[in-house]
N, C-alpha and C positions, 0 to 999 in steps of 0.2 A: 357197210359201216354201221347202219342202224342196229343190226343184230349184235354187233360188237359193243356198241354203246349200251344196249339193253343189259348185256352181261356185266358191264362196268357198274351200271346202276344197281344190279343185283348184288354185286360184291359189297356195295355200301349198305344196301337195305338189309343184308344178312349180318352186318357188323364185322365182316372180315377186314374191311378198311373203314376208317372213320370218315375219310373224304378222299376224293380223287379229282384229278384234272388232267386233261390232255395237254401235252407239252410238245416240244420238238417241232420237226418239220410239219407234221400233220396238224399240230396246234396252229402253226403259222398259216397253214393253208385255209384256215377259217377267215383270215384277214387279207391274204395276198393270193396272186395267181399260184396254183399248185406247183410245187417242186417235187422232184423225185425223192423218195425215201424208202428204206427197206422195212421199217416197222413203225408201229404206233407207240410213242413214248407216253407213259402214264405216270404222273407223280402221285404218290399215295402217302397218306398219314395213317399209320397203324393204330389200332385201339389202345394198345399198351406195349410196354417194353417186352420184346419177345424173350422167352426163356432160353432160346438157343441163338447161336451166331447166325443161323439161317433165317434172317428176319422176314423173308418173303415166303417162307414155307406155308403159312396159313393160306396165302393166295393160291399157291400151287396145289395145296390139298383141296381147296374148294373147286378150282377150275379143272385140274387134271384128274385127281382121284374121285371127286364127287360128280363132276359134270362131263368128264370124258374128253376134254380138249387135250390136244397133243402139246407136250413140251418140246421145244426145238431150240437148241443152244440156250441163249439167255432169255428166250421169249416163250410165251404160250400162244399157240395159234387159236384165236378166238373167232369163230365164224369166218374163217379164211384169212384173217389178218393177224400177222405176228405182232404180239403186244409185249413190250418190254416194260416191266414195272420197276419204278425207281422210288425208293423211300426218300422223302424230303431230306436233303442233306446239308443245307446251310440256311442262313437267315433269308437269303434271296428266294430260294425255292419254297421255303415255308410261307413267306409273305405272298408269293405268287399264288400258292394254293389257297391261302386264306381269302384272296381278293379275286379269285377266278370267277368268270361269268358263264352263263348258260347260253347255248346255241341250240336251235332246233336241228335235229338230224332225223329226217323223215317224221315219224309220229312220236318221237321221244326227244328228250333233252340231254345234251352232253355238256359237262362242265369243262371249260377251256381256260387256260391262262390268258390274262389280258395281253394284248399285243405289247404293251410297254414292258411287262415282265419277260415275255418271250424275247424281246429285243435286248434287254439287259442280260439275259442268260446267254444269248448269242455273243454278245460283247464279252462276257466273262469267260466263256469257253474258248472263243477266239480261233477256232479251226477255219481254214479257208472256206469251207462250205457254210460256216456260220456267218462269215463276213459277206458272202454272196447273199444269203437270206436277209441279213441285216440291211444291206443296200436295197434289196427289193422291198422290204418292209418300209423303209424310209420313203421310197418312191410311190408305193402302191397302197399302203394301209392308211386308214383313218386313225392316226395315233395322236395322243395328247402330249405335246412337247413338255409342258409343265409337269405332268405326271411322270414322264420318262426321266426328266432331269432330277426329280425328287427321288425316284427309285435308284438311279445310278449314284446319286449323292449319298443316300442311306447305306449303300452297299459298296462304297469305295471304288466306284468304276469311272469316276470323272476323268482320270488320266487316260484310261483306255479309250474313252469316248473321244477325247481330244486327239489322241493318236490316230484313231480310226478316221476322224474327220479330216485330219491332215493328209493321211495316206490315200483316202478315197474321195476327198473333196465332197463330203456329204454333211447335211444337217445344219 
């Protein structure tokens, strides 16, 4: 994982992305007991509006064409880990990226979404595996309830939170 994080930091240092943060299940694994996942989801903010509809092409150019990593389906395999890059796509992911925090990964630092934003995204996406991870986060993570309530309030997720709590008897 450390080698993959170093490459993510290189993407930012080279200006290919303005900012990145680890999201998804691997992001949650920084806060809760690890759960199985197929890839590393990385939210990115690009430096400028791309000239083509292929917004992630600069990332692929840097990683595949220049660095020799393999593209595999929607991922780039970086140091053995499939990485899926996702451009921030709504106000919640934009805010999550802006407020991401750093964690040590070996001798380097990785930027990761705060647990409250990860939980809000799990709630927003709402797949069964997201509900399982949300329940784990509620039980295992050191999360700030006031911060979480503010996040879901700003992003229109209070009704989903209430429904989740009723259905799963949480929170």
